[in-house]
LUMPAZA-59086 format. One record per residue (C-alpha): x, y, z; residue in one letter. Coordinates in steps of 0.25 Angstrom, whole numbers, padded with zeros to 4 digits, always signed. Last residue first. Layout:
N
XYZA;...
***
This chain:
382
-0049+0106-0081T;-0055+0093-0086L;-0042+0086-0090A;-0035+0089-0077G;-0047+0084-0070S;-0046+0071-0078V;-0032+0068-0074I;-0034+0072-0059S;-0046+0063-0058E;-0038+0051-0064V;-0026+0052-0056G;-0014+0062-0056P;-0003+0055-0050V;+0005+0054-0037F;-0006+0056-0026N;-0004+0045-0015V;-0007+0050-0001S;-0020+0057-0003G;-0027+0045-0010G;-0036+0042+0002D;-0039+0056+0005E;-0047+0057-0008D;-0043+0060-0023G;-0045+0046-0028W;-0037+0050-0040D;-0037+0037-0047A;-0022+0037-0049Y;-0019+0041-0035D;-0030+0031-0030G;-0024+0020-0037G;-0010+0023-0031A;-0017+0024-0017F;-0024+0010-0018V;-0012+0002-0025V;-0001+0008-0016Y;-0010+0006-0003A;-0012-0008-0007T;+0003-0011-0009A;+0007-0005+0004S;-0004-0011+0012L;-0001-0025+0007Y;+0014-0024+0010G;+0011-0017+0023L;+0002-0030+0027T;+0014-0039+0023V;+0023-0030+0032G;+0013-0031+0044L;+0013-0046+0043Q;+0029-0045+0043S;+0028-0037+0056W;+0019-0046+0063P;+0026-0056+0060P;+0040-0058+0054A;+0040-0067+0042A;+0025-0071+0042A;+0019-0061+0033W;+0032-0059+0024L;+0033-0071+0015W;+0019-0072+0010G;+0015-0058+0011H;+0027-0055+0001I;+0020-0063-0010K;+0007-0055-0008D;+0015-0042-0008V;+0021-0046-0021L;+0008-0048-0027W;+0004-0034-0023A;+0017-0028-0028I;+0014-0034-0041R;+0000-0028-0042K;+0007-0015-0039V;+0015-0015-0052I;+0003-0018-0060N;-0004-0007-0052M;+0005+0004-0056Q;+0004+0000-0071A;-0011+0001-0070G;-0009+0015-0064F;-0002+0019-0076K;-0012+0013-0086T;-0023+0020-0079E;-0016+0034-0078L;-0013+0033-0093S;-0028+0031-0096K;-0031+0043-0087L;-0020+0051-0094A;-0026+0048-0108E;-0040+0052-0104A;-0034+0065-0098A;-0028+0068-0111N;-0040+0065-0119E;-0048+0074-0109M;-0038+0085-0111K;-0038+0084-0126T;-0053+0084-0127E;-0053+0098-0120S;-0060+0100-0107T;-0070+0112-0108A;-0083+0105-0106P;-0078+0097-0093A;-0091+0092-0087A;-0091+0078-0094Q;-0077+0076-0089I;-0080+0080-0074A;-0093+0071-0074A;-0084+0059-0079R;-0074+0063-0068L;-0084+0063-0057R;-0091+0050-0061A;-0077+0043-0063K;-0072+0048-0050A;-0084+0043-0042A;-0083+0030-0048E;-0068+0029-0045S;-0068+0034-0031G;-0054+0029-0029Y;-0057+0023-0015L;-0070+0017-0020R;-0064+0012-0032E;-0053+0006-0024L;-0062-0001-0014L;-0070-0007-0025D;-0058-0012-0032K;-0053-0018-0019V;-0065-0025-0015G;-0063-0039-0021D;-0053-0043-0010E;-0063-0038+0001G;-0060-0025+0009L;-0064-0025+0023G;-0053-0016+0028D;-0044-0015+0016A;-0047+0000+0014W;-0044+0003+0028E;-0031-0004+0027V;-0028+0003+0014V;-0031+0017+0021K;-0022+0013+0033K;-0010+0010+0023F;-0012+0023+0016A;-0011+0031+0029S;+0001+0023+0033E;+0008+0027+0020T;+0005+0041+0020S;+0019+0046+0023S;+0024+0042+0009G;+0012+0035+0002F;+0018+0032-0012L;+0031+0027-0006A;+0023+0016+0000L;+0025+0007-0012L;+0040+0009-0012K;+0041+0007+0003E;+0034-0006+0001L;+0044-0011-0009G;+0056-0007+0000K;+0049-0014+0012L;+0048-0027+0004L;+0063-0026+0001F;+0066-0025+0016R;+0057-0037+0019V;+0064-0046+0008A;+0078-0043+0014R;+0073-0046+0028K;+0069-0060+0023L;+0083-0063+0021L;+0088-0059+0035H;+0077-0065+0043G;+0064-0058+0047V;+0061-0050+0060E;+0069-0037+0058D;+0065-0036+0044S;+0050-0037+0048I;+0052-0025+0058A;+0058-0017+0047G;+0046-0021+0038F;+0036-0015+0048V;+0044-0002+0051V;+0046+0001+0036A;+0032-0001+0033V;+0027+0008+0044A;+0015+0002+0051K;+0001+0009+0052S;-0005+0001+0040A;+0001-0012+0046A;-0007-0012+0058D;-0020-0009+0051A;-0017-0020+0041L;-0014-0031+0051E;-0026-0027+0059T;-0034-0030+0047G;-0029-0044+0045P;-0023-0046+0032L;-0031-0052+0020K;-0036-0039+0017I;-0022-0034+0014L;-0018-0044+0004G;-0030-0043-0004R;-0028-0028-0004F;-0015-0029-0011T;-0020-0038-0022Q;-0033-0031-0024S;-0025-0018-0024G;-0018-0022-0037A;-0031-0025-0045E;-0039-0013-0038A;-0028-0003-0041A;-0029-0008-0056D;-0044-0007-0056G;-0045+0007-0049C;-0035+0013-0058V;-0042+0007-0070G;-0056+0011-0066A;-0051+0025-0064L;-0044+0026-0077A;-0054+0019-0085S;-0066+0028-0080D;-0057+0040-0082V;-0053+0036-0096A;-0068+0034-0099A;-0071+0048-0095E;-0060+0054-0102L;-0065+0048-0116A;-0054+0040-0123D;-0046+0048-0133R;-0033+0048-0126P;-0033+0033-0126N;-0023+0027-0116V;-0026+0012-0114S;-0014+0008-0122D;-0005+0014-0111D;+0004+0002-0111S;+0011-0007-0102S;+0023-0015-0105G;+0032-0011-0093G;+0040-0001-0101A;+0027+0006-0105R;+0022+0007-0090I;+0036+0011-0085A;+0038+0022-0095A;+0024+0027-0093W;+0026+0029-0078I;+0035+0041-0080G;+0046+0044-0090E;+0055+0052-0081A;+0053+0042-0070P;+0061+0032-0080S;+0055+0018-0080A;+0064+0007-0075E;+0056+0004-0062L;+0043+0003-0069A;+0048-0006-0081A;+0055-0015-0070T;+0043-0018-0063V;+0037-0029-0071S;+0050-0035-0075A;+0054-0037-0060L;+0042-0043-0054Q;+0042-0058-0057N;+0058-0059-0056T;+0056-0051-0042L;+0047-0062-0037E;+0055-0074-0033P;+0046-0086-0031Q;+0036-0089-0019G;+0036-0083-0005I;+0029-0095+0001P;+0021-0090+0013A;+0028-0087+0026M;+0023-0096+0038A;+0037-0102+0040A;+0043-0088+0041A;+0036-0086+0055A;+0042-0099+0060G;+0052-0093+0070G;+0057-0079+0068G;+0064-0071+0057G;+0054-0075+0046G;+0065-0079+0036V;+0075-0083+0047E;+0065-0093+0054A;+0061-0099+0040P;+0076-0102+0037S;+0083-0093+0027E;+0086-0093+0012G;+0074-0098+0005A;+0064-0090+0013A;+0074-0078+0012A;+0075-0079-0003N;+0060-0079-0004L;+0059-0067+0005A;+0070-0060-0004L;+0061-0063-0016D;+0049-0057-0010N;+0057-0044-0006A;+0063-0043-0020V;+0049-0044-0026S;+0044-0033-0016L;+0055-0024-0019D;+0053-0026-0034V;+0038-0024-0033V;+0041-0011-0025A;+0049-0006-0036A;+0038-0007-0045A;+0028+0000-0035S;+0038+0011-0033L;+0040+0012-0048Q;+0025+0013-0051L;+0024+0025-0041I;+0036+0031-0047A;+0030+0030-0061L;+0018+0037-0057E;+0026+0048-0051R;+0033+0050-0065Q;+0020+0049-0072E;+0015+0061-0064V;+0027+0069-0066G;+0031+0079-0054P;+0039+0068-0048D;+0036+0066-0033D;+0034+0051-0034L;+0047+0051-0042N;+0055+0051-0029E;+0049+0038-0025Q;+0055+0031-0036I;+0069+0035-0032A;+0067+0032-0017V;+0061+0018-0021G;+0073+0015-0029L;+0082+0019-0018A;+0075+0009-0009A;+0076-0002-0018S;+0091+0001-0020R;+0093+0000-0005E;+0085-0013-0004L;+0094-0019-0016A;+0107-0014-0009T;+0102-0020+0004V;+0099-0034-0002V;+0112-0034-0010A;+0120-0031+0003E;+0112-0042+0010E;+0117-0052+0000S;+0110-0060-0010A;+0115-0074-0009E;+0102-0081-0010E;+0100-0073-0023Q;+0086-0067-0023I;+0076-0075-0032G;+0074-0077-0047V;+0061-0084-0050E;+0060-0083-0065D;+0070-0075-0073A;+0068-0064-0084A;+0066-0052-0075I;+0077-0057-0065L;+0086-0058-0077E;+0083-0044-0082R;+0085-0039-0067S;+0099-0045-0067S;+0100-0058-0058R;+0107-0061-0044G;+0094-0058-0037Y;+0099-0049-0026L;+0109-0043-0035S;+0099-0040-0046E;+0091-0033-0035I;+0102-0024-0033S;+0103-0020-0048E;+0088-0018-0049Q;+0089-0008-0037Y;+0100-0001-0044D;+0092+0000-0057S;+0079+0004-0050W;+0087+0016-0044A;+0093+0019-0057Q;+0079+0019-0063Q;+0073+0027-0052V;+0084+0038-0053D;+0082+0047-0040A;+0075+0060-0041P;+0083+0073-0042M;
***
């Protein structure tokens, strides 16, 4: 029987409250509340264990027979990753305040090169992800979207199916490009050799090596960072290295303004529009009800993917913040860790978008959780 996601999130929240010395409600309402200086190792370990348990509970729903249940699981993995990365950043801030530079970096002057970490992050992120993590899997992704304040006003079952196809493909590509521009921007600034090297490294091995090199307090941040990345990579399973290598290939020579063009090419958006328009026009026996239902489903798909990418944009922003304190903490392992952060977030964006767009080629084989645009239209025309 699947684990209870809501209970696992409640348990994780409770452990986070112990770290911050505030209730979740107070954390959402407060500004710039950081980790308690006296937070014990036991409290950190408990929070890490509960983060892992939450990840396991969510991942079980990736195999749910219900599409909207699988979509909610994808959304919840990214939302839980936002929490993990926010705690990691706050722990790094705590470490910078509580240890000497040598202790933070684990050796010499490495930590002196760390960029300013800034203000605590969990208070900025918690309200936005709570709706996703409190949603019941039985109700699916719409429970999270409605609770988070989004609406499905764009859904109009009377819209022409062709217009719905155009809108859905443009919306998926546009939302993915907006989130992906942030993650690709971080990638393309890194040396190509760094990308290729990181793509073949196991995330757990890299972050284990970082943990061995940094001081006690920063080690806590690194452990939470690993938990967050593991949640993002749950979509790929044994195909993670293959996905990373494709991202490295796509990033090679890519300009900051080229992400949307890249995704349109990968997803085959223009060819799909032409192909589906022709199929719609050539379907004489298709009932009006089936076409209306398909148009409604496409509008819903576009809204749901937008909700996914809103969460991922927060992840991209957090990875940029983490870059500042991690890069120089324990080279070369910490540099690989930063690179893996960008690779994980970028792979998540591109492959999730491909799943919704139904790119349907070998690039999308490792992520196939939802019926995408072409599947919805084909189902209406048969």
